[in-house]
Structures are given as C-alpha cells and as structure tokens.
C-alpha positions as CSV (number, residue, x, y, z in Angstrom):
1,M,66.4,50.8,-13.0
2,I,67.0,49.6,-16.6
3,P,69.4,51.8,-18.6
4,I,68.3,52.7,-22.1
5,R,71.4,54.7,-23.2
6,D,74.7,56.1,-22.0
7,T,76.2,59.5,-22.3
8,A,79.7,58.6,-23.3
9,P,80.4,59.8,-26.8
10,I,81.8,57.4,-29.4
11,L,83.9,58.3,-32.4
12,T,83.3,55.3,-34.6
13,K,80.1,53.3,-35.6
14,P,79.7,50.1,-33.6
15,V,80.0,47.6,-36.5
16,V,81.2,44.7,-34.5
17,I,78.5,45.2,-31.8
18,K,75.8,45.1,-34.5
19,I,77.3,41.9,-36.0
20,I,77.5,40.2,-32.6
21,I,73.9,41.2,-31.8
22,A,72.7,40.0,-35.1
23,L,74.5,36.6,-34.6
24,N,73.0,36.2,-31.2
25,I,69.5,36.9,-32.5
26,V,69.9,34.5,-35.4
27,V,71.2,31.7,-33.1
28,F,68.5,32.3,-30.6
29,L,65.7,32.2,-33.2
30,Y,67.2,29.0,-34.5
31,E,67.4,27.6,-30.9
32,V,63.7,28.5,-30.4
33,S,62.7,26.9,-33.7
34,L,64.2,23.5,-32.7
35,G,61.4,22.6,-30.3
36,Q,62.1,19.2,-28.7
37,Q,65.5,19.0,-30.4
38,V,66.9,22.0,-28.4
39,G,68.4,19.7,-25.7
40,R,70.7,18.0,-28.2
41,F,71.6,21.4,-29.7
42,L,72.5,22.7,-26.2
43,M,74.5,19.6,-25.3
44,T,76.5,20.0,-28.5
45,F,77.1,23.8,-28.6
46,G,76.7,24.7,-24.9
47,L,79.4,24.7,-22.3
48,V,78.7,21.5,-20.3
49,P,81.1,21.3,-17.3
50,A,80.8,17.5,-17.0
51,R,82.3,17.2,-20.5
52,Y,85.5,18.7,-19.2
53,F,85.7,16.7,-15.9
54,H,84.9,13.4,-17.5
55,L,81.8,13.0,-15.3
56,T,79.6,12.0,-18.2
57,E,80.1,10.4,-21.6
58,T,79.2,12.8,-24.3
59,G,80.3,10.8,-27.3
60,Q,82.6,13.6,-28.4
61,A,86.3,13.3,-28.5
62,G,89.2,15.4,-29.6
63,F,90.5,18.8,-29.0
64,L,88.1,20.7,-31.3
65,A,85.0,19.0,-29.9
66,R,86.0,20.1,-26.5
67,T,87.1,23.6,-27.5
68,Y,84.4,25.1,-29.8
69,P,81.7,25.0,-27.1
70,V,83.7,27.6,-25.2
71,F,83.0,30.0,-28.0
72,T,79.6,28.8,-29.3
73,S,78.1,28.9,-25.8
74,M,78.5,32.7,-25.9
75,F,75.7,32.8,-28.4
76,L,73.2,30.7,-26.5
77,H,70.5,32.2,-24.4
78,G,68.0,30.6,-22.0
79,G,64.9,32.6,-22.9
80,W,63.5,35.8,-24.3
81,L,64.3,38.0,-21.3
82,H,67.8,36.6,-21.2
83,I,68.6,37.6,-24.8
84,I,66.7,40.9,-24.6
85,F,68.6,42.1,-21.6
86,N,72.0,40.8,-22.8
87,M,71.7,42.5,-26.1
88,L,70.4,45.7,-24.5
89,F,73.4,45.9,-22.2
90,L,75.8,44.9,-25.1
91,W,74.3,47.7,-27.2
92,I,74.5,50.3,-24.5
93,F,78.0,49.6,-23.1
94,G,79.7,47.6,-25.8
95,D,79.9,50.4,-28.3
96,N,82.1,52.4,-25.9
97,I,84.4,49.4,-25.5
98,E,84.6,48.8,-29.2
99,D,85.3,52.4,-29.8
100,R,88.1,52.5,-27.3
101,L,89.8,49.2,-28.2
102,G,89.2,49.2,-31.9
103,R,87.3,46.5,-33.9
104,A,89.9,43.8,-34.0
105,R,91.0,44.0,-30.4
106,F,87.3,44.2,-29.3
107,V,86.6,40.9,-31.1
108,V,89.5,39.3,-29.2
109,F,88.3,40.9,-26.0
110,Y,84.7,39.7,-26.5
111,L,85.8,36.1,-27.3
112,A,88.3,36.0,-24.4
113,C,85.7,37.2,-21.9
C-alpha cells in the first residue's frame, strides 16, 4: 500500500521540506536533460565508493573534491519512479520531523542522514 497522507498534526508549515523537494526536482530535471553526458555528471556529483578506497583514478584530488559528493549525491535519483516515491515519502513524513525538530535542526538532520 502506498501512503498518500498521514494523520499526525503539524504546527508549522513545512518550508524546508518544500525547498528540499524543489531542489531535488530541479537537479533531477537537469540530470535528465544531460542525455549522454549524465555519466560524467554522476561520476562528479555522485557518491562513488571506489573514489574513497583508491580503487580507481578519478582525476579529483583534495578534501573538498572527496567531501562534496557526500552531500550532492543526496539530490541524485536513478529514474522517475525513484524521485517520485522519494519525494512522496519526504512530503508525507518529513513535515512531521521538520515540525518536531525545527527548521535549522531538520536541515542538519537531513544532511547528516
């Protein structure tokens, strides 16, 4: 069964959730628009385990180049169903977590998870 809503009341509007969903959609539409170049985009912004275990040469060096994919990969999706269901569940359950934690702590929580 696919949930379409929850019954837990919220006290604040889910501002951060809306921003995260919008960012995910924008990044996904950009990803889809790349066509044949999507592989390079995913290798740059995706979390590629071989990059961290020195199993492959990626041409990237430095702390920042190895750190930002940990965060940018959160906004990458493998297809339409992947993004649709991720955003659906984020919308349904994320608003309650944002409401409970507050906006700033929710952003930290989201990025940490």
